[in-house]
N, C-alpha and C positions, 0 to 999 in steps of 0.2 A: 463418237465425236468428242474430241478433247475440248477444254475450256476455251482455248484460243479460237478454234473453229466455231464453237458455239457463239462466241462474242462476235466473230466476223459474219456469222450467218444473217445478222440483221441488216447487213449492207448489200446494196446492189453493186457488185464489182464487175466491171467490164473492161476497164483500162488500167494501165500501170499507175496513173495518177490516183485513181480511185482506190486502188489497193494500198498505195502509200498512205493516203489520208486515213483509210480505215484502220490500218495497222497502228498508225500513230495514236489514233484515238483509243484503241484497245490498250496500248501500252500506257497511255496517260491514266486510264482507269486502274490498271495494275499498280502504277506508281502511287496513285491516291490511296489504294488499299495499304500499301507498305507504309505510307505516312500515317495513316490511321492506326495501324498496328503499333507504331512507335509513340502514339500520343501527341502527334504533331498538331492536330486540330484542337487541342486544349489551349494552344498558344497562338494559332494562326487561322486565318480565313482565306478561302479560295475566292479569287475574283478574276475579272478579265474575260476575254472572248472565249477561252476554253471552258471557263465556269458557265458562261451563258450557253454554250453548246451542250455540254454534258448534263447540266442540271435542268435547263429550261428549253432545250430542243432547238436552239438557233440552227437554221437550215444552211449553215456553212461550216466547213471544217476550220480548226484553229491549231496553231503550231505550238505556242509557248504556254507554260503553266505559271500563272502569277498568284502570289500569296502575299497577304499583309498580316503582320503581327497584330494581335488584338491590343497590345500596348507597346510603347516604344522600348526597345531593348537592344542597345548597340553591341552587347556581348553575345547575342544569339548566334548560334552556329548550326546550320542545317545539316552539317556533316554528322551530327549526333544521330540523325535519322537514316543515314545511308544504309546501315546494315539491314534495317527492316525492309527497305525498298529492294535491296539486292536479294534478300531471302525470298520475297514474293516472286521475283522473276526466275530465280533458280528452282523454286518449287514447281514451276511450269516448264522447266527444261530450256529456259532462254539464257544464253550467255550474254552477260553485260558487265559494264564497268561504270562506276560513278566517279566523276572527277570534278574538282572545284576549279572554276574558270578564273584565271588571273585577270583582274580588271586593269584597264589603262584608261587614260582620260579620253582617248579617241573612241574606244569601244563603248564607253559609257554613253556617248552621244549616238553612236551608230546602232548599237545592238538592240536596245529595248527601252529607250526612254528612262534611263536609269539615273538614280542619285548616287552620290559617293558612298552612302551607307546601305546600298542594296547589294545583297549577295547573290551571285549568279552561279548556277550549276548546270552541267550538261550530262544528260544520260545517253550513253552510247550503247546501242543494242545490236548484237550480231544476229542476223537471220540465217540460220544454218540450213533449214530445209522447208521451203514452201512449195515443194513440187506438186502438192495437191491443190494449190491455189493459183489460178491464172498461169498454169504451166511453169510455175517456179521462176517467174521473171525476175524476182528479187533475191534469189538464193545467193548468199554471201555478201549482200550489200548491208550497209549500216543505216539505221535511222537515228536521229538525234532528237531529244526532247530537252528543251531548256527550262530550267526552274529559275524563277526570280522571286526572291523574298525581300519585301520591304521591311527592314528592321527598325526604321524610324518613320512610321507611316503618319500621314495626315489622319486625324481622328474624326469624331462626330459621325461615325457610321454605325449601322446596325447589322447584325448577323442572324442567320437562322440555320437550323440543322436540316440536312437532306440525306435520304437513304438511297444508296445505290445497291443494285441487286447482283451485279457481276463484277469481278470473278466470284465473289461471295457477297452476302449481305453485310453492309457496313455503313457507317454514318460519317459524313464530312460536314464541316462548318463552312458557310459561304456568306459573303455579303448579300444583303437583300437586293432585290431588283432596283429600287431607287438609288442605291449606292453604287451598284454595278453601272448604272446609267451615268451617274456623276463621274465615275472613273473614265468611262468611254468619252464623255464630252470633254474632259480634260485632255485626253489623248487627241481627239479631233482638233482641238484648238491649239495645243502647244507641243505636240509630238515633233521632235526635231529630227527629221530624216533627210535633211539637206535637199537634194533634188528629187528624192523619191517621194511618192505619194502612197499612203497606206489606205487603199480603197476599202480594206476590211473594216476600218473605223467607220467609214461612211455607210457601209452596208449594215453595220450594227446600229448606227444612229437611225437609219430607216426602220429597222426592226422595232426599236423601242417606240418610235413615234406611232407606227402603225398599230401597236398594241396598247396605246394609251398609257404607257408606264409613266409615272410621275417621278421627276428627278429630285433628288435630295440636294437642294441648293446649298444647304449648310455644309455638307461634305465636299461639294464641288468648290465652294469658297475656301475651305481648309486646304484642298489640293492646290488651288491657285496661289494662296498665300505661301504655302510651303515651297512652290516652284518659283516664287518671285514674280508672279504675274498679276498680283492683286494686293492692294493696301489692306493690311490687317485691321485698320481702324474703320474701314468702310463695310457696307453690307451689300452683297451681290443681289441684284434684282433680276426678275424675269426679263425686263426690258433690256438691261445691260447685256445679259447673256445672249439674247436674240441679236443684238447689234454685233457682238463679237462673232457669232456664228455666221452672220451674213457677210461680214468683212472677210472671214476666212473663205467662204464660198466664192466670193468674187475673184479669189486667186487660185481656186481649185482647178487642176488639170483633170477634166472628166475622163479623158481617154486613158491617162496613166492610172487613174483610180480604178477603172474597169480592168486594166491589164493586171493590176496587183491582185484583185479578188477572184478573177476568173477560175484559177486552178482550184479554188476552195469551194466553188459553187457548181452544183450539178446542172441546174437549169439556167443556161446563159441568158435566156430571154428576159429574165428578171432585171437585167441591167439596161435594157433597151430604153427605158424611160428616164434614165439618169441625165440630168442637166443641171446647170446652176439654178435655173428657175425652179426646178423640181425640189432641190434641196432647200431653197428659200421657202417654198410652200410647206415643206415638212417642218421647218423652223417655226413658221407661224402657227402650226397645228400641234406644237409640243404641249404636253400636259404638265401641270405644276401642282 
């Protein structure tokens, strides 16, 4: 059994979507190893839904890889680390290319809740031979993994080190759960997807509340000030946050939220209880 098969063996794969999700996650972990080899985590921390999934076992798959520099650095260039990532894939016999995505004003809004000083990169991976997995339904297809690095991040967050065991043992730096939670709440409140609803944000919000994770209000406030959604002279309170969340819930399209998250969740029945009243109940039970 090669390392890719070993990493895939922990998943229950019965459908095409499940194979795509599993492969993306395996490749995300390989990419993390490459970044580690290059010393990336001396300067940056992993955050977002993929960090929650890989490090803390969030029971849904995630697409993008989000990173925040530990201190502001507008001159930072993630392309410095590309050779290390490429080397890890090539060592496993995977053909791939890394390219820097050119940003436009429109894509900044659409693609990933981006600021002008966020650098975006896409990892394209050729799957040459998966004949031994699900009858090779994806042979010749491509998967994409998007990197987002915030080079001018809102600060007042804490990090911790985590050890991953595959493809080999290595360490990564990630934001702590209260700060991951703050980032997710900022996305819940202010992500601009026009008519689309990112149900994944609400799924993660439910995850945090159910586990009693305490949100770092200071980091959330920093994010809100940075995005122009809060006055820097004021102090964000628990009560203000709950009001903002309930106002957002009043406009939430529950069905569209379910449609967005369904492909990433194995057990669809977990979405049956979703309603505006349910999310307001979760808001009232948040931990601080």
